[in-house]
mmCIF file of the N, C-alpha and C atoms, coordinates in Angstrom:
data_MODEL
# 
_entry.id   MODEL 
# 
loop_
_atom_site.group_PDB 
_atom_site.id 
_atom_site.type_symbol 
_atom_site.label_atom_id 
_atom_site.label_alt_id 
_atom_site.label_comp_id 
_atom_site.label_asym_id 
_atom_site.label_entity_id 
_atom_site.label_seq_id 
_atom_site.pdbx_PDB_ins_code 
_atom_site.Cartn_x 
_atom_site.Cartn_y 
_atom_site.Cartn_z 
_atom_site.occupancy 
_atom_site.B_iso_or_equiv 
_atom_site.pdbx_formal_charge 
_atom_site.auth_seq_id 
_atom_site.auth_comp_id 
_atom_site.auth_asym_id 
_atom_site.auth_atom_id 
_atom_site.pdbx_PDB_model_num 
ATOM 1   N N  . MET A 1 1  ? 99.715  58.815  63.531  1.00 0.00 ? 1  MET A N  1 
ATOM 2   C CA . MET A 1 1  ? 99.136  59.507  64.637  1.00 0.00 ? 1  MET A CA 1 
ATOM 3   C C  . MET A 1 1  ? 97.683  59.175  64.773  1.00 0.00 ? 1  MET A C  1 
ATOM 4   N N  . LYS A 1 2  ? 97.225  59.244  66.007  1.00 0.00 ? 2  LYS A N  1 
ATOM 5   C CA . LYS A 1 2  ? 95.841  59.009  66.241  1.00 0.00 ? 2  LYS A CA 1 
ATOM 6   C C  . LYS A 1 2  ? 95.014  60.220  65.873  1.00 0.00 ? 2  LYS A C  1 
ATOM 7   N N  . ALA A 1 3  ? 93.823  59.978  65.412  1.00 0.00 ? 3  ALA A N  1 
ATOM 8   C CA . ALA A 1 3  ? 92.937  61.106  65.006  1.00 0.00 ? 3  ALA A CA 1 
ATOM 9   C C  . ALA A 1 3  ? 92.177  61.630  66.204  1.00 0.00 ? 3  ALA A C  1 
ATOM 10  N N  . ASP A 1 4  ? 91.872  62.864  66.217  1.00 0.00 ? 4  ASP A N  1 
ATOM 11  C CA . ASP A 1 4  ? 91.041  63.538  67.195  1.00 0.00 ? 4  ASP A CA 1 
ATOM 12  C C  . ASP A 1 4  ? 91.547  63.498  68.644  1.00 0.00 ? 4  ASP A C  1 
ATOM 13  N N  . ILE A 1 5  ? 92.866  63.461  68.848  1.00 0.00 ? 5  ILE A N  1 
ATOM 14  C CA . ILE A 1 5  ? 93.367  63.525  70.204  1.00 0.00 ? 5  ILE A CA 1 
ATOM 15  C C  . ILE A 1 5  ? 94.230  64.748  70.423  1.00 0.00 ? 5  ILE A C  1 
ATOM 16  N N  . HIS A 1 6  ? 94.603  65.476  69.355  1.00 0.00 ? 6  HIS A N  1 
ATOM 17  C CA . HIS A 1 6  ? 95.449  66.642  69.503  1.00 0.00 ? 6  HIS A CA 1 
ATOM 18  C C  . HIS A 1 6  ? 94.670  67.910  69.661  1.00 0.00 ? 6  HIS A C  1 
ATOM 19  N N  . PRO A 1 7  ? 95.135  68.877  70.470  1.00 0.00 ? 7  PRO A N  1 
ATOM 20  C CA . PRO A 1 7  ? 94.420  70.106  70.595  1.00 0.00 ? 7  PRO A CA 1 
ATOM 21  C C  . PRO A 1 7  ? 94.472  70.942  69.297  1.00 0.00 ? 7  PRO A C  1 
ATOM 22  N N  . LYS A 1 8  ? 93.486  71.760  69.140  1.00 0.00 ? 8  LYS A N  1 
ATOM 23  C CA . LYS A 1 8  ? 93.368  72.603  67.959  1.00 0.00 ? 8  LYS A CA 1 
ATOM 24  C C  . LYS A 1 8  ? 94.407  73.689  67.966  1.00 0.00 ? 8  LYS A C  1 
ATOM 25  N N  . TYR A 1 9  ? 95.225  73.787  66.921  1.00 0.00 ? 9  TYR A N  1 
ATOM 26  C CA . TYR A 1 9  ? 96.251  74.736  66.789  1.00 0.00 ? 9  TYR A CA 1 
ATOM 27  C C  . TYR A 1 9  ? 95.699  75.914  65.998  1.00 0.00 ? 9  TYR A C  1 
ATOM 28  N N  . GLN A 1 10 ? 95.572  77.099  66.631  1.00 0.00 ? 10 GLN A N  1 
ATOM 29  C CA . GLN A 1 10 ? 94.894  78.216  65.992  1.00 0.00 ? 10 GLN A CA 1 
ATOM 30  C C  . GLN A 1 10 ? 95.616  79.542  66.180  1.00 0.00 ? 10 GLN A C  1 
ATOM 31  N N  . ASP A 1 11 ? 95.176  80.596  65.495  1.00 0.00 ? 11 ASP A N  1 
ATOM 32  C CA . ASP A 1 11 ? 95.816  81.914  65.621  1.00 0.00 ? 11 ASP A CA 1 
ATOM 33  C C  . ASP A 1 11 ? 95.572  82.430  67.062  1.00 0.00 ? 11 ASP A C  1 
ATOM 34  N N  . ALA A 1 12 ? 96.583  82.987  67.650  1.00 0.00 ? 12 ALA A N  1 
ATOM 35  C CA . ALA A 1 12 ? 96.556  83.465  69.025  1.00 0.00 ? 12 ALA A CA 1 
ATOM 36  C C  . ALA A 1 12 ? 97.075  84.879  69.123  1.00 0.00 ? 12 ALA A C  1 
ATOM 37  N N  . GLU A 1 13 ? 96.773  85.510  70.244  1.00 0.00 ? 13 GLU A N  1 
ATOM 38  C CA . GLU A 1 13 ? 97.213  86.903  70.440  1.00 0.00 ? 13 GLU A CA 1 
ATOM 39  C C  . GLU A 1 13 ? 97.866  86.993  71.826  1.00 0.00 ? 13 GLU A C  1 
ATOM 40  N N  . ILE A 1 14 ? 99.034  87.574  71.832  1.00 0.00 ? 14 ILE A N  1 
ATOM 41  C CA . ILE A 1 14 ? 99.774  87.818  73.124  1.00 0.00 ? 14 ILE A CA 1 
ATOM 42  C C  . ILE A 1 14 ? 99.704  89.317  73.409  1.00 0.00 ? 14 ILE A C  1 
ATOM 43  N N  . ARG A 1 15 ? 99.187  89.656  74.572  1.00 0.00 ? 15 ARG A N  1 
ATOM 44  C CA . ARG A 1 15 ? 99.084  91.113  74.909  1.00 0.00 ? 15 ARG A CA 1 
ATOM 45  C C  . ARG A 1 15 ? 99.983  91.356  76.121  1.00 0.00 ? 15 ARG A C  1 
ATOM 46  N N  . CYS A 1 16 ? 100.762 92.437  75.944  1.00 0.00 ? 16 CYS A N  1 
ATOM 47  C CA . CYS A 1 16 ? 101.656 92.856  77.009  1.00 0.00 ? 16 CYS A CA 1 
ATOM 48  C C  . CYS A 1 16 ? 101.000 94.046  77.816  1.00 0.00 ? 16 CYS A C  1 
ATOM 49  N N  . ALA A 1 17 ? 101.518 94.250  78.995  1.00 0.00 ? 17 ALA A N  1 
ATOM 50  C CA . ALA A 1 17 ? 101.054 95.343  79.830  1.00 0.00 ? 17 ALA A CA 1 
ATOM 51  C C  . ALA A 1 17 ? 101.361 96.715  79.215  1.00 0.00 ? 17 ALA A C  1 
ATOM 52  N N  . CYS A 1 18 ? 102.346 96.779  78.351  1.00 0.00 ? 18 CYS A N  1 
ATOM 53  C CA . CYS A 1 18 ? 102.672 98.063  77.738  1.00 0.00 ? 18 CYS A CA 1 
ATOM 54  C C  . CYS A 1 18 ? 101.751 98.351  76.556  1.00 0.00 ? 18 CYS A C  1 
ATOM 55  N N  . GLY A 1 19 ? 100.931 97.390  76.137  1.00 0.00 ? 19 GLY A N  1 
ATOM 56  C CA . GLY A 1 19 ? 100.019 97.646  75.014  1.00 0.00 ? 19 GLY A CA 1 
ATOM 57  C C  . GLY A 1 19 ? 100.456 96.970  73.738  1.00 0.00 ? 19 GLY A C  1 
ATOM 58  N N  . ASN A 1 20 ? 101.580 96.336  73.721  1.00 0.00 ? 20 ASN A N  1 
ATOM 59  C CA . ASN A 1 20 ? 102.104 95.657  72.530  1.00 0.00 ? 20 ASN A CA 1 
ATOM 60  C C  . ASN A 1 20 ? 101.293 94.396  72.309  1.00 0.00 ? 20 ASN A C  1 
ATOM 61  N N  . ILE A 1 21 ? 100.880 94.117  71.086  1.00 0.00 ? 21 ILE A N  1 
ATOM 62  C CA . ILE A 1 21 ? 100.144 92.929  70.707  1.00 0.00 ? 21 ILE A CA 1 
ATOM 63  C C  . ILE A 1 21 ? 101.007 92.105  69.731  1.00 0.00 ? 21 ILE A C  1 
ATOM 64  N N  . ILE A 1 22 ? 101.202 90.827  70.006  1.00 0.00 ? 22 ILE A N  1 
ATOM 65  C CA . ILE A 1 22 ? 101.963 89.932  69.202  1.00 0.00 ? 22 ILE A CA 1 
ATOM 66  C C  . ILE A 1 22 ? 101.009 88.842  68.636  1.00 0.00 ? 22 ILE A C  1 
ATOM 67  N N  . LYS A 1 23 ? 101.004 88.679  67.357  1.00 0.00 ? 23 LYS A N  1 
ATOM 68  C CA . LYS A 1 23 ? 100.188 87.609  66.748  1.00 0.00 ? 23 LYS A CA 1 
ATOM 69  C C  . LYS A 1 23 ? 101.028 86.391  66.553  1.00 0.00 ? 23 LYS A C  1 
ATOM 70  N N  . THR A 1 24 ? 100.522 85.230  66.918  1.00 0.00 ? 24 THR A N  1 
ATOM 71  C CA . THR A 1 24 ? 101.216 83.966  66.780  1.00 0.00 ? 24 THR A CA 1 
ATOM 72  C C  . THR A 1 24 ? 100.214 82.846  66.648  1.00 0.00 ? 24 THR A C  1 
ATOM 73  N N  . ARG A 1 25 ? 100.630 81.600  66.760  1.00 0.00 ? 25 ARG A N  1 
ATOM 74  C CA . ARG A 1 25 ? 99.748  80.454  66.744  1.00 0.00 ? 25 ARG A CA 1 
ATOM 75  C C  . ARG A 1 25 ? 99.986  79.666  67.976  1.00 0.00 ? 25 ARG A C  1 
ATOM 76  N N  . SER A 1 26 ? 98.903  79.141  68.580  1.00 0.00 ? 26 SER A N  1 
ATOM 77  C CA . SER A 1 26 ? 98.993  78.410  69.802  1.00 0.00 ? 26 SER A CA 1 
ATOM 78  C C  . SER A 1 26 ? 97.678  77.653  70.067  1.00 0.00 ? 26 SER A C  1 
ATOM 79  N N  . ILE A 1 27 ? 97.650  76.834  71.099  1.00 0.00 ? 27 ILE A N  1 
ATOM 80  C CA . ILE A 1 27 ? 96.374  76.179  71.439  1.00 0.00 ? 27 ILE A CA 1 
ATOM 81  C C  . ILE A 1 27 ? 95.590  77.075  72.338  1.00 0.00 ? 27 ILE A C  1 
ATOM 82  N N  . LYS A 1 28 ? 96.153  78.103  72.915  1.00 0.00 ? 28 LYS A N  1 
ATOM 83  C CA . LYS A 1 28 ? 95.423  79.122  73.702  1.00 0.00 ? 28 LYS A CA 1 
ATOM 84  C C  . LYS A 1 28 ? 95.072  80.288  72.759  1.00 0.00 ? 28 LYS A C  1 
ATOM 85  N N  . LEU A 1 29 ? 93.888  80.852  72.926  1.00 0.00 ? 29 LEU A N  1 
ATOM 86  C CA . LEU A 1 29 ? 93.501  81.948  72.074  1.00 0.00 ? 29 LEU A CA 1 
ATOM 87  C C  . LEU A 1 29 ? 94.177  83.284  72.430  1.00 0.00 ? 29 LEU A C  1 
ATOM 88  N N  . SER A 1 30 ? 94.357  83.490  73.752  1.00 0.00 ? 30 SER A N  1 
ATOM 89  C CA . SER A 1 30 ? 95.018  84.784  74.147  1.00 0.00 ? 30 SER A CA 1 
ATOM 90  C C  . SER A 1 30 ? 95.833  84.541  75.386  1.00 0.00 ? 30 SER A C  1 
ATOM 91  N N  . MET A 1 31 ? 96.900  85.330  75.559  1.00 0.00 ? 31 MET A N  1 
ATOM 92  C CA . MET A 1 31 ? 97.805  85.277  76.690  1.00 0.00 ? 31 MET A CA 1 
ATOM 93  C C  . MET A 1 31 ? 98.114  86.672  77.130  1.00 0.00 ? 31 MET A C  1 
ATOM 94  N N  . LEU A 1 32 ? 98.171  86.877  78.426  1.00 0.00 ? 32 LEU A N  1 
ATOM 95  C CA . LEU A 1 32 ? 98.516  88.225  78.966  1.00 0.00 ? 32 LEU A CA 1 
ATOM 96  C C  . LEU A 1 32 ? 99.871  88.067  79.670  1.00 0.00 ? 32 LEU A C  1 
ATOM 97  N N  . ILE A 1 33 ? 100.815 88.982  79.324  1.00 0.00 ? 33 ILE A N  1 
ATOM 98  C CA . ILE A 1 33 ? 102.133 88.954  79.889  1.00 0.00 ? 33 ILE A CA 1 
ATOM 99  C C  . ILE A 1 33 ? 102.423 90.310  80.508  1.00 0.00 ? 33 ILE A C  1 
ATOM 100 N N  . GLY A 1 34 ? 103.368 90.356  81.377  1.00 0.00 ? 34 GLY A N  1 
ATOM 101 C CA . GLY A 1 34 ? 103.757 91.604  82.097  1.00 0.00 ? 34 GLY A CA 1 
ATOM 102 C C  . GLY A 1 34 ? 104.810 92.428  81.373  1.00 0.00 ? 34 GLY A C  1 
ATOM 103 N N  . ILE A 1 35 ? 105.635 91.773  80.633  1.00 0.00 ? 35 ILE A N  1 
ATOM 104 C CA . ILE A 1 35 ? 106.754 92.461  79.956  1.00 0.00 ? 35 ILE A CA 1 
ATOM 105 C C  . ILE A 1 35 ? 107.093 91.727  78.664  1.00 0.00 ? 35 ILE A C  1 
ATOM 106 N N  . CYS A 1 36 ? 107.401 92.488  77.633  1.00 0.00 ? 36 CYS A N  1 
ATOM 107 C CA . CYS A 1 36 ? 107.735 91.876  76.332  1.00 0.00 ? 36 CYS A CA 1 
ATOM 108 C C  . CYS A 1 36 ? 109.001 92.466  75.789  1.00 0.00 ? 36 CYS A C  1 
ATOM 109 N N  . ASN A 1 37 ? 109.337 92.094  74.575  1.00 0.00 ? 37 ASN A N  1 
ATOM 110 C CA . ASN A 1 37 ? 110.621 92.564  73.967  1.00 0.00 ? 37 ASN A CA 1 
ATOM 111 C C  . ASN A 1 37 ? 110.503 94.024  73.639  1.00 0.00 ? 37 ASN A C  1 
ATOM 112 N N  . ALA A 1 38 ? 109.329 94.606  73.474  1.00 0.00 ? 38 ALA A N  1 
ATOM 113 C CA . ALA A 1 38 ? 109.219 96.038  73.142  1.00 0.00 ? 38 ALA A CA 1 
ATOM 114 C C  . ALA A 1 38 ? 109.427 96.920  74.354  1.00 0.00 ? 38 ALA A C  1 
ATOM 115 N N  . CYS A 1 39 ? 109.248 96.398  75.561  1.00 0.00 ? 39 CYS A N  1 
ATOM 116 C CA . CYS A 1 39 ? 109.378 97.261  76.748  1.00 0.00 ? 39 CYS A CA 1 
ATOM 117 C C  . CYS A 1 39 ? 110.455 96.730  77.721  1.00 0.00 ? 39 CYS A C  1 
ATOM 118 N N  . HIS A 1 40 ? 111.066 95.624  77.480  1.00 0.00 ? 40 HIS A N  1 
ATOM 119 C CA . HIS A 1 40 ? 112.091 95.115  78.415  1.00 0.00 ? 40 HIS A CA 1 
ATOM 120 C C  . HIS A 1 40 ? 113.369 95.897  78.232  1.00 0.00 ? 40 HIS A C  1 
ATOM 121 N N  . PRO A 1 41 ? 113.999 96.321  79.410  1.00 0.00 ? 41 PRO A N  1 
ATOM 122 C CA . PRO A 1 41 ? 115.224 97.085  79.312  1.00 0.00 ? 41 PRO A CA 1 
ATOM 123 C C  . PRO A 1 41 ? 116.356 96.419  78.546  1.00 0.00 ? 41 PRO A C  1 
ATOM 124 N N  . PHE A 1 42 ? 116.450 95.145  78.576  1.00 0.00 ? 42 PHE A N  1 
ATOM 125 C CA . PHE A 1 42 ? 117.547 94.427  77.877  1.00 0.00 ? 42 PHE A CA 1 
ATOM 126 C C  . PHE A 1 42 ? 117.458 94.690  76.370  1.00 0.00 ? 42 PHE A C  1 
ATOM 127 N N  . TYR A 1 43 ? 116.234 94.617  75.809  1.00 0.00 ? 43 TYR A N  1 
ATOM 128 C CA . TYR A 1 43 ? 116.089 94.737  74.368  1.00 0.00 ? 43 TYR A CA 1 
ATOM 129 C C  . TYR A 1 43 ? 116.008 96.220  73.935  1.00 0.00 ? 43 TYR A C  1 
ATOM 130 N N  . THR A 1 44 ? 115.475 97.094  74.772  1.00 0.00 ? 44 THR A N  1 
ATOM 131 C CA . THR A 1 44 ? 115.378 98.491  74.352  1.00 0.00 ? 44 THR A CA 1 
ATOM 132 C C  . THR A 1 44 ? 116.622 99.287  74.621  1.00 0.00 ? 44 THR A C  1 
ATOM 133 N N  . GLY A 1 45 ? 117.447 98.858  75.553  1.00 0.00 ? 45 GLY A N  1 
ATOM 134 C CA . GLY A 1 45 ? 118.728 99.544  75.806  1.00 0.00 ? 45 GLY A CA 1 
ATOM 135 C C  . GLY A 1 45 ? 118.548 100.752 76.710  1.00 0.00 ? 45 GLY A C  1 
ATOM 136 N N  . THR A 1 46 ? 117.354 100.959 77.189  1.00 0.00 ? 46 THR A N  1 
ATOM 137 C CA . THR A 1 46 ? 117.127 102.077 78.121  1.00 0.00 ? 46 THR A CA 1 
ATOM 138 C C  . THR A 1 46 ? 116.955 101.544 79.539  1.00 0.00 ? 46 THR A C  1 
ATOM 139 N N  . GLN A 1 47 ? 117.428 102.304 80.499  1.00 0.00 ? 47 GLN A N  1 
ATOM 140 C CA . GLN A 1 47 ? 117.268 101.944 81.876  1.00 0.00 ? 47 GLN A CA 1 
ATOM 141 C C  . GLN A 1 47 ? 115.881 102.397 82.331  1.00 0.00 ? 47 GLN A C  1 
ATOM 142 N N  . LYS A 1 48 ? 115.077 101.482 82.782  1.00 0.00 ? 48 LYS A N  1 
ATOM 143 C CA . LYS A 1 48 ? 113.818 101.899 83.377  1.00 0.00 ? 48 LYS A CA 1 
ATOM 144 C C  . LYS A 1 48 ? 113.474 100.932 84.492  1.00 0.00 ? 48 LYS A C  1 
ATOM 145 N N  . PHE A 1 49 ? 112.685 101.366 85.460  1.00 0.00 ? 49 PHE A N  1 
ATOM 146 C CA . PHE A 1 49 ? 112.366 100.605 86.638  1.00 0.00 ? 49 PHE A CA 1 
ATOM 147 C C  . PHE A 1 49 ? 111.168 99.721  86.278  1.00 0.00 ? 49 PHE A C  1 
ATOM 148 N N  . VAL A 1 50 ? 111.328 98.443  86.345  1.00 0.00 ? 50 VAL A N  1 
ATOM 149 C CA . VAL A 1 50 ? 110.277 97.457  86.032  1.00 0.00 ? 50 VAL A CA 1 
ATOM 150 C C  . VAL A 1 50 ? 109.752 96.838  87.328  1.00 0.00 ? 50 VAL A C  1 
ATOM 151 N N  . ASP A 1 51 ? 108.527 97.202  87.679  1.00 0.00 ? 51 ASP A N  1 
ATOM 152 C CA . ASP A 1 51 ? 107.932 96.695  88.924  1.00 0.00 ? 51 ASP A CA 1 
ATOM 153 C C  . ASP A 1 51 ? 106.748 95.781  88.543  1.00 0.00 ? 51 ASP A C  1 
ATOM 154 N N  . THR A 1 52 ? 106.954 94.459  88.645  1.00 0.00 ? 52 THR A N  1 
ATOM 155 C CA . THR A 1 52 ? 105.950 93.512  88.211  1.00 0.00 ? 52 THR A CA 1 
ATOM 156 C C  . THR A 1 52 ? 105.005 93.250  89.372  1.00 0.00 ? 52 THR A C  1 
ATOM 157 N N  . ALA A 1 53 ? 103.770 93.631  89.197  1.00 0.00 ? 53 ALA A N  1 
ATOM 158 C CA . ALA A 1 53 ? 102.736 93.369  90.173  1.00 0.00 ? 53 ALA A CA 1 
ATOM 159 C C  . ALA A 1 53 ? 103.027 93.933  91.578  1.00 0.00 ? 53 ALA A C  1 
ATOM 160 N N  . GLY A 1 54 ? 103.746 95.077  91.608  1.00 0.00 ? 54 GLY A N  1 
ATOM 161 C CA . GLY A 1 54 ? 104.037 95.692  92.913  1.00 0.00 ? 54 GLY A CA 1 
ATOM 162 C C  . GLY A 1 54 ? 104.950 94.944  93.817  1.00 0.00 ? 54 GLY A C  1 
ATOM 163 N N  . ARG A 1 55 ? 105.771 94.093  93.252  1.00 0.00 ? 55 ARG A N  1 
ATOM 164 C CA . ARG A 1 55 ? 106.641 93.218  94.099  1.00 0.00 ? 55 ARG A CA 1 
ATOM 165 C C  . ARG A 1 55 ? 107.702 94.018  94.847  1.00 0.00 ? 55 ARG A C  1 
ATOM 166 N N  . VAL A 1 56 ? 108.221 95.123  94.237  1.00 0.00 ? 56 VAL A N  1 
ATOM 167 C CA . VAL A 1 56 ? 109.197 95.899  94.924  1.00 0.00 ? 56 VAL A CA 1 
ATOM 168 C C  . VAL A 1 56 ? 108.535 96.637  96.118  1.00 0.00 ? 56 VAL A C  1 
ATOM 169 N N  . ASP A 1 57 ? 107.341 97.148  95.897  1.00 0.00 ? 57 ASP A N  1 
ATOM 170 C CA . ASP A 1 57 ? 106.649 97.875  96.985  1.00 0.00 ? 57 ASP A CA 1 
ATOM 171 C C  . ASP A 1 57 ? 106.308 96.877  98.108  1.00 0.00 ? 57 ASP A C  1 
ATOM 172 N N  . LYS A 1 58 ? 105.879 95.658  97.804  1.00 0.00 ? 58 LYS A N  1 
ATOM 173 C CA . LYS A 1 58 ? 105.580 94.689  98.811  1.00 0.00 ? 58 LYS A CA 1 
ATOM 174 C C  . LYS A 1 58 ? 106.853 94.300  99.612  1.00 0.00 ? 58 LYS A C  1 
ATOM 175 N N  . PHE A 1 59 ? 107.983 94.239  98.935  1.00 0.00 ? 59 PHE A N  1 
ATOM 176 C CA . PHE A 1 59 ? 109.217 93.919  99.562  1.00 0.00 ? 59 PHE A CA 1 
ATOM 177 C C  . PHE A 1 59 ? 109.639 95.059  100.528 1.00 0.00 ? 59 PHE A C  1 
ATOM 178 N N  . GLN A 1 60 ? 109.507 96.287  100.104 1.00 0.00 ? 60 GLN A N  1 
ATOM 179 C CA . GLN A 1 60 ? 109.860 97.452  100.976 1.00 0.00 ? 60 GLN A CA 1 
ATOM 180 C C  . GLN A 1 60 ? 108.967 97.499  102.176 1.00 0.00 ? 60 GLN A C  1 
ATOM 181 N N  . GLN A 1 61 ? 107.676 97.232  102.057 1.00 0.00 ? 61 GLN A N  1 
ATOM 182 C CA . GLN A 1 61 ? 106.736 97.158  103.134 1.00 0.00 ? 61 GLN A CA 1 
ATOM 183 C C  . GLN A 1 61 ? 107.177 96.105  104.163 1.00 0.00 ? 61 GLN A C  1 
ATOM 184 N N  . ARG A 1 62 ? 107.534 94.922  103.658 1.00 0.00 ? 62 ARG A N  1 
ATOM 185 C CA . ARG A 1 62 ? 107.932 93.832  104.516 1.00 0.00 ? 62 ARG A CA 1 
ATOM 186 C C  . ARG A 1 62 ? 109.276 94.179  105.270 1.00 0.00 ? 62 ARG A C  1 
ATOM 187 N N  . MET A 1 63 ? 110.180 94.848  104.599 1.00 0.00 ? 63 MET A N  1 
ATOM 188 C CA . MET A 1 63 ? 111.398 95.228  105.212 1.00 0.00 ? 63 MET A CA 1 
ATOM 189 C C  . MET A 1 63 ? 111.189 96.305  106.270 1.00 0.00 ? 63 MET A C  1 
ATOM 190 N N  . ALA A 1 64 ? 110.243 97.240  106.084 1.00 0.00 ? 64 ALA A N  1 
ATOM 191 C CA . ALA A 1 64 ? 109.887 98.195  107.084 1.00 0.00 ? 64 ALA A CA 1 
ATOM 192 C C  . ALA A 1 64 ? 109.319 97.552  108.341 1.00 0.00 ? 64 ALA A C  1 
ATOM 193 N N  . LYS A 1 65 ? 108.479 96.549  108.149 1.00 0.00 ? 65 LYS A N  1 
ATOM 194 C CA . LYS A 1 65 ? 107.962 95.819  109.307 1.00 0.00 ? 65 LYS A CA 1 
ATOM 195 C C  . LYS A 1 65 ? 109.040 95.136  110.093 1.00 0.00 ? 65 LYS A C  1 
ATOM 196 N N  . THR A 1 66 ? 109.974 94.512  109.337 1.00 0.00 ? 66 THR A N  1 
ATOM 197 C CA . THR A 1 66 ? 111.076 93.832  109.993 1.00 0.00 ? 66 THR A CA 1 
ATOM 198 C C  . THR A 1 66 ? 111.985 94.746  110.779 1.00 0.00 ? 66 THR A C  1 
ATOM 199 N N  . ALA A 1 67 ? 112.283 95.943  110.190 1.00 0.00 ? 67 ALA A N  1 
ATOM 200 C CA . ALA A 1 67 ? 113.084 96.928  110.867 1.00 0.00 ? 67 ALA A CA 1 
ATOM 201 C C  . ALA A 1 67 ? 112.396 97.440  112.100 1.00 0.00 ? 67 ALA A C  1 
ATOM 202 N N  . ALA A 1 68 ? 111.083 97.626  112.039 1.00 0.00 ? 68 ALA A N  1 
ATOM 203 C CA . ALA A 1 68 ? 110.357 98.124  113.242 1.00 0.00 ? 68 ALA A CA 1 
ATOM 204 C C  . ALA A 1 68 ? 110.363 97.057  114.313 1.00 0.00 ? 68 ALA A C  1 
ATOM 205 N N  . ALA A 1 69 ? 110.137 95.799  113.939 1.00 0.00 ? 69 ALA A N  1 
ATOM 206 C CA . ALA A 1 69 ? 110.158 94.681  114.919 1.00 0.00 ? 69 ALA A CA 1 
ATOM 207 C C  . ALA A 1 69 ? 111.525 94.593  115.583 1.00 0.00 ? 69 ALA A C  1 
ATOM 208 N N  . GLN A 1 70 ? 112.567 94.754  114.793 1.00 0.00 ? 70 GLN A N  1 
ATOM 209 C CA . GLN A 1 70 ? 113.911 94.681  115.388 1.00 0.00 ? 70 GLN A CA 1 
ATOM 210 C C  . GLN A 1 70 ? 114.217 95.852  116.318 1.00 0.00 ? 70 GLN A C  1 
ATOM 211 N N  . ALA A 1 71 ? 113.678 97.021  116.026 1.00 0.00 ? 71 ALA A N  1 
ATOM 212 C CA . ALA A 1 71 ? 113.866 98.191  116.899 1.00 0.00 ? 71 ALA A CA 1 
ATOM 213 C C  . ALA A 1 71 ? 113.157 97.976  118.228 1.00 0.00 ? 71 ALA A C  1 
ATOM 214 N N  . VAL A 1 72 ? 111.965 97.437  118.173 1.00 0.00 ? 72 VAL A N  1 
ATOM 215 C CA . VAL A 1 72 ? 111.189 97.149  119.398 1.00 0.00 ? 72 VAL A CA 1 
ATOM 216 C C  . VAL A 1 72 ? 111.926 96.106  120.236 1.00 0.00 ? 72 VAL A C  1 
ATOM 217 N N  . ALA A 1 73 ? 112.423 95.053  119.579 1.00 0.00 ? 73 ALA A N  1 
ATOM 218 C CA . ALA A 1 73 ? 113.157 94.050  120.331 1.00 0.00 ? 73 ALA A CA 1 
ATOM 219 C C  . ALA A 1 73 ? 114.404 94.607  120.967 1.00 0.00 ? 73 ALA A C  1 
ATOM 220 N N  . ALA A 1 74 ? 115.067 95.487  120.253 1.00 0.00 ? 74 ALA A N  1 
ATOM 221 C CA . ALA A 1 74 ? 116.330 96.092  120.798 1.00 0.00 ? 74 ALA A CA 1 
ATOM 222 C C  . ALA A 1 74 ? 115.987 97.010  121.988 1.00 0.00 ? 74 ALA A C  1 
ATOM 223 N N  . SER A 1 75 ? 114.926 97.738  121.901 1.00 0.00 ? 75 SER A N  1 
ATOM 224 C CA . SER A 1 75 ? 114.536 98.636  123.020 1.00 0.00 ? 75 SER A CA 1 
ATOM 225 C C  . SER A 1 75 ? 114.117 97.822  124.254 1.00 0.00 ? 75 SER A C  1 
ATOM 226 N N  . LYS A 1 76 ? 113.458 96.694  124.077 1.00 0.00 ? 76 LYS A N  1 
ATOM 227 C CA . LYS A 1 76 ? 113.092 95.839  125.184 1.00 0.00 ? 76 LYS A CA 1 
ATOM 228 C C  . LYS A 1 76 ? 114.333 95.255  125.818 1.00 0.00 ? 76 LYS A C  1 
ATOM 229 N N  . LYS A 1 77 ? 115.304 94.896  125.034 1.00 0.00 ? 77 LYS A N  1 
ATOM 230 C CA . LYS A 1 77 ? 116.534 94.288  125.501 1.00 0.00 ? 77 LYS A CA 1 
ATOM 231 C C  . LYS A 1 77 ? 117.320 95.315  126.385 1.00 0.00 ? 77 LYS A C  1 
ATOM 232 N N  . LYS A 1 78 ? 117.294 96.598  125.917 1.00 0.00 ? 78 LYS A N  1 
ATOM 233 C CA . LYS A 1 78 ? 117.999 97.646  126.677 1.00 0.00 ? 78 LYS A CA 1 
ATOM 234 C C  . LYS A 1 78 ? 117.368 97.939  128.044 1.00 0.00 ? 78 LYS A C  1 
ATOM 235 N N  . LYS A 1 79 ? 116.041 97.807  128.086 1.00 0.00 ? 79 LYS A N  1 
ATOM 236 C CA . LYS A 1 79 ? 115.339 98.094  129.368 1.00 0.00 ? 79 LYS A CA 1 
ATOM 237 C C  . LYS A 1 79 ? 115.638 97.061  130.454 1.00 0.00 ? 79 LYS A C  1 
ATOM 238 N N  . LYS A 1 80 ? 115.987 95.845  130.047 1.00 0.00 ? 80 LYS A N  1 
ATOM 239 C CA . LYS A 1 80 ? 116.286 94.804  131.045 1.00 0.00 ? 80 LYS A CA 1 
ATOM 240 C C  . LYS A 1 80 ? 117.556 95.002  131.753 1.00 0.00 ? 80 LYS A C  1 
# 
């Protein structure tokens, strides 16, 4: 192997949104994740609603706009 071309492999910390901290080794010092094995419904066996970065709320807002636009289009079509 060539010397001095590989990244430094060091102790790292993975932090979850639930507060869980996992110690490991990596070339990055820290990583932030949204969901881990301590809070994921598959591993815990509990049903809970997981909303990552408000994606469900954004989807519902987009669907409401679409439904409103379709209603306006339908009312214009009936007037003709």
